[in-house]
N, C-alpha and C positions, 0 to 999 in steps of 0.2 A: 503493499500500501503506500510506503514512503516514498519508493520510485515512483509511482503516477503522482504523487503529490508533487515532488521535483520536478516532474515532466510539464505540470501545467503552472507552477510558478514560475520556470523559465520561459513560458508561453508569456506570462504578465510582464516578467523581465523585458520582452523584447517589443511587446506591447509599449510599455509605459517609456522607452527610447524615443519612441516617436515625437513624446511631447518638448523632448531637449530643445531649450530654444524659446519655447510657446508658452510654459506654466509659468515662466519667470521665477518668484521666490517660491510658489508652491513647490512641493515634492511631485517627483516622477510616479506615474501610477497607471498602472493596468489591470486589466480584471476579466476574468475569463468565468463562465459558466457552464457547468457540465452535468450531464443527464444521460445516465445509463452509459457511461464512458464516452461520450460523442459531447464537443463543444457546441452548445445550441445558441451562444452568445458571447461578445466579448467588446471591449471599449477601453478607451484610455483616455487619459485627462489631456484635452489638446491644446487649451488657452486658458491662460490666467483670468478668473472672472466666469469663465464658463462650464458647463456641466462636468463633473467628474467622472472619473474612470467608470465607477460603480452605475451610474445614471446610463451614461452610454452605453455600457453592456447590456442593461435590463432592457434600454430601445431597442436593441438589435432583436431581441428576442421576437417573433412574430407574435407566438401564441404565449403569452404572459402567463397561462395557466402551468406550463410547462416549468417554469422555475420552481414551484412548489416540490419539496422534495430534492432538489440539487444540490449539487456542490459549488460553491462559489470560491474562484481563487483571485486573492488580492495579494500583490506584495507589500501592501502596508496597511495597518488598521484602520476601517473605514471612521471617518469623522464623525462625531458626535455632538458636534455645535454648529450654532449657525454663524456662518461669515459672508461670504461672497456669494455662496448658495445654501441651501438648507443642509441639514445632517443626513449624510449618507446611510448610514445605519438604520435609521427609521424606515427608510425605502425598502433595505433589504428587509427587515423585518416583517415589512407588509406582505412581502411575496412567500415567504416560509421555505426557505431553503433549509436541508436536514444538516448542513455544515458550513461553515467559513473557515477557509486554510488560506494563512496569512504568511509573509515571510517576516515582517518586522511591526513592532510595536511602535506606534507614532509617538516621537518623543515629546511633542507638544504639549506642554502642561495642560492645554484644555481638552486633549483627548486622550492621551497616554493612560491605556486601560479602560478607558470610558466606555467606548465602542465596543470593544470583547464585550464586559460585564453587561452592556443592553443585550449583546447578542446572547449570552448565556442566559439572563434572566428570563428570556422568553423560550428555553430550551433549544436554544440552537445550538450545536457543538461548534467549539472552536479549536483548532489546532493551528501552534504557532510555532515561528522558529526555523521554518523549512526554509533551507538556504540563507540562512539568516546574514552570514558575512557577506554573500554575493550580494542580497538586499541593501545593506550597507554603503557599500560599495556603489551601486547605481544611484543611493541618493547621498552621494558624500558632501554635496552642498547643503542639502537640508539637515542633515545630522549635524555637521559642523554650526551652523546657522544656531541650531536650536541646544546644543549643547555646550558651545564654545563662544557663544553671543557674538559673533563676529563674521565677515563673509570669508568664505570660502577661496583661499588665494593660489591662484597657477603664475608662475612665472615663466617667462617665455625670452627665450633669445637666440639667435644664430651666431656663430663663429668659426673660425676658420679651423682647418686640419692643426694649424701650428697655434691654435688658441686665443685668437685675437676677436673682437668684437666691431672694431673700427681700424681704418688707416691712421697714420701718424697725423694727417690733416682732420681727423674728425668723420671722415665720410665711411660708408659702409656698405653702399650699394655695389652691388647686390652681391651679400654671402650666400644666401640659400636661392634654389632655382624657383620657376614661377609656378610648378606644382605646390610647391613648400607654401609659398606665399598665399595661394589660394586657399589651401588649409587652415593658414592663420585666420583668413577673411571667416572660414566657418567656426572657426571656434570663439572667434568675437561674436557672431550672432547667437552662441551659447549661452555667454555670460551677460550678468547685468551690469559690470562697468568694467574699463579699460584704463588702466594708470600708466603715466610715465612722470619722471622728473622734467623740471624746469628746463634744464639743459636742454634734452631730448625735445623739447616742445618748441625751443628757439632754435637750435640748429638744424633738426630736421623737418619742421614745421609742418607735422603730420595733420591728417584730417581725422585719423583714428575712428572710423567708421566702417562698413561693412559695403565694399565694391564688388570682390569678386565672387560672392555668394548672395543667395537670398536669404533674407532675415532681420531681424530687427537691429537697430543700431545701439551698442551700449551706450551709457551714459559715460561720460569724459571725465578722468579724474588727473588733475595735475598738481605735483607736489612742489611749492615754490616757497619756501620758509623765508628768502631772503626777499620777495617782493619784487623780484625783477619782471621789468615789463613785458606783457603779452601783446601790445599793440599790434596789428595788422598780422597778427597769427590767424591761422584756421580755425584754430580751438574755440575761440571767441568770436568768431565773425561769419557764422552761418547759422542754421536754424536748430541745430543739435543742442541736447543740453550738455553744460560743462561744470563740474564743481571744481574750484581751485582753493587748494588747503594752504593758508599764508598767517602771516601775523599781524594782519591787517582786520579790521572789525569787519563783522558778518555783514553782508550785504547782498542783494540781487539786482542782477540786470537782465532783462528780458528772459533768455533761457539760462542763464549763467547763474550761478551762486557763489560767492567767496565766504570760506567758512575761518574764522580766527581760532586757531588751535595756542591755548595758553603754553602747553608744553610740547614741542613739536617733535613726535615720536611716531613712529610707524603705526604703534600700538593705538595711541590716540586717533590717528586716522584711520584705522579699521574701526575704531568705537564708533566716529563721527558717522562713517560709510554705512553701518549696520543701523543707527539710529536713522538714517536716511531712506533705510530699505533697498541698501545695496548688498544682496544675499550671495553674490560671488564676483570676483575680480581678476581679471587677467593684467598683469604687469608687464608691459613691452618696454620699461626704462632704460636707461644705458646700465652699464657695469658698477657705476658708484650706487644707484637706487637699489639695486637688485641685491650689492653686495650687503648694504645697511638691512634688507629684510631678510637675508640669510644669516646675518650675525644674530639678530634677533630671534631668529627661529620663529618668525611669525609666517610661514608660508606652508602648503599643503603639497603640491604638486609643481615639478619644473618641467617644461618641455624646452628640448634644448635641439635647434639643428645644427649639423655639421657641416659645411658646405665643400664641395672640392675644389677650394682655393687656399691659398697661403698669403700672407701679407708680410710677414717676416718681421715687421715693426708695428706697432700701433699700441692702442688699448687693450689690456689685457681681458680676456672674458670673465665673467663672474666667478667667485672661489668656490666651486662645488665639485666635489667629486664626482666622475662620470665613468658609469662602468661601461662593459663592453658590448651589451645587451642592446640593440637599436632595430628599429624599421626602417627599411629601404624606402625613401619618397623620391622614386625617379634620379636615383643618384647621391641624394642628401640621407645623412645618418640622422634620425629622428630618436632622440633618448626621452624616454618618458620615466622622470625619477620622483617616487612617492615619497615624503618626509617620514613615514611610519616604516620605512624599510631599513631603516637605522643608518641613511645616509648622514655623511657630515662634511663640513669643509675639509678642504685639504689641509 
């Protein structure tokens, strides 16, 4: 029976991933309804503020009477409180399934066990913990938000084979190839915020938006402790939203917000972003910004491209130990490094 449960929970993972970039700060959730060893309905949470996975799965069942006595698989405990939508657990109970099988309890204090208890109170069997670790990995952003009260932090950079991130004159175009750069735009569409230091914002004058992929633009965050001028820079002169972390007073200008930090640390930056609803952050800053974050150990994941090029001199890449395991991206080497793997600075 455990083998069957794993099979359908894996299906919920597959469905849930389709919501990446659309559900924003909400968790990724998939739901599968099984009757007599056949899937009779399934769905996933598609977009923030819209129907949850359980409701979409129920809606997909032509004859709702068939849900009675079924097994419902969900990778995350059904919600039990009113938010943007009504509680899913109430709707599940209405259709009288015989059991609900989940991967993870919802760590949100508004839910955490309440959805499970509501099901049990109506004599609906609940099985939990199926592929629990995989479920936590799927919702790494959500679990980090709930447990650490900060955004999930992804560091991203490209470096040369000989370990440089820029030439002596500060230029870096292009270390990675076009396929790798397209992948970076896909990643941008999956996160709520994108962050660079002030020097990168001035020297490179980047747009920090999504162009090579379809998806929503992330909110731009500029770290500017010395209040350097961003006049005529793209991040303040288009219709997209930008947060600037500064030592000046708080202020708002059209789509842009300036936040004063009394103590200028990356921890305080994360605290402010969390308060502003930024649940995940991809940092594309230069070596200085990323090394500060590595030193404070306030990161969760690093994505490092090693391009087929050598600079011989220039700005050294961030100080992170990179192992041999990698993915090939049309000749570039992509290293995905998780902070919980015991990685440490060189």
